C-alpha positions as a printed Julia matrix, in Angstrom:
88×3 Matrix{Float64}:
   6.63    4.87  -10.71
   3.94    5.22   -8.03
   1.41    3.71  -10.4
   3.71    0.79  -11.3
   4.46   -0.06   -7.66
   0.8     0.16   -6.64
  -0.34   -1.92   -9.6
   2.18   -4.66   -8.79
   1.15   -4.62   -5.13
  -2.51   -4.81   -6.12
  -1.92   -7.98   -8.14
   0.07   -9.57   -5.33
  -2.65   -8.75   -2.79
  -5.35  -10.13   -5.08
  -3.35  -13.36   -5.2
  -3.62  -13.43   -1.4
  -7.4   -13.02   -1.58
  -7.6    -9.3    -0.72
  -9.94   -7.14   -2.79
  -8.17   -4.05   -4.1
  -8.97   -1.0    -6.17
  -6.46    1.4    -7.73
  -7.7     4.96   -7.23
  -6.43    7.55   -9.72
  -7.68   10.96   -8.58
  -7.79   13.9   -10.99
  -5.39   15.7    -8.66
  -3.13   14.13   -6.09
  -1.36   10.82   -5.77
  -2.67    7.44   -6.83
  -3.54    5.1    -3.96
  -4.35    1.43   -3.66
  -7.48    0.83   -1.66
  -7.68   -2.47    0.21
 -11.19   -3.72    0.93
 -10.89   -6.55    3.44
 -14.15   -8.39    4.12
 -15.95   -6.93    7.13
 -13.33   -4.28    7.84
 -12.74   -0.62    7.06
 -10.98    0.24    3.82
  -7.27    0.9     4.0
  -5.42    3.2     1.61
  -1.85    2.34    0.68
   0.4     4.94   -0.93
   3.73    4.54   -2.7
   6.11    7.23   -1.46
   9.64    7.99   -2.6
  12.17    7.66    0.22
  15.63    8.65   -0.96
  16.35    6.53   -4.02
  13.84    3.84   -3.1
  10.09    3.56   -2.73
   8.05    2.49    0.27
   4.42    1.51    0.73
   2.77    3.27    3.63
  -0.76    3.01    4.96
  -0.54    5.87    7.43
  -2.5     9.08    6.83
  -0.53   11.79    5.03
  -0.26   13.91    8.19
   1.19   11.09   10.31
   4.87   10.33   10.67
   5.16    7.56    8.05
   8.52    6.03    8.91
   7.85    4.26   12.2
   8.35    0.51   12.3
   5.28   -1.45   11.26
   3.75    1.39    9.27
   5.65    1.06    6.02
   7.44   -1.56    3.94
   9.97   -1.2     1.11
   8.22   -1.42   -2.25
  10.98   -3.63   -3.64
  10.62   -6.23   -0.89
   9.62   -9.67   -2.14
   7.21  -10.04    0.76
   5.66   -6.54    0.72
   2.13   -7.88    0.15
   2.53  -10.43    2.95
   3.76   -7.75    5.35
   0.84   -5.48    4.53
  -1.7    -8.28    4.97
  -0.24   -9.37    8.29
   0.07   -5.81    9.62
  -3.01   -4.07    8.26
  -5.62   -6.76    7.81
  -4.79   -9.42   10.4
């Protein structure tokens, strides 16, 4: 399910003009790497939260559930939220 959510998000972000790359490590979780022009790369992870999934762009050691640092994966505007929060 992580892969499916990240793939869908990648396509939505590409539609908004953001370059993305799906990283599938040999060990560990898949991540979606955002490569905004002239900015540092941002890694977005899909994480299970209860019965739902969220996208988070915080490092794994940070507290990922603070406002503005995650968005529900099922949200219709998840790509827009990520662009406005992370890239803008």
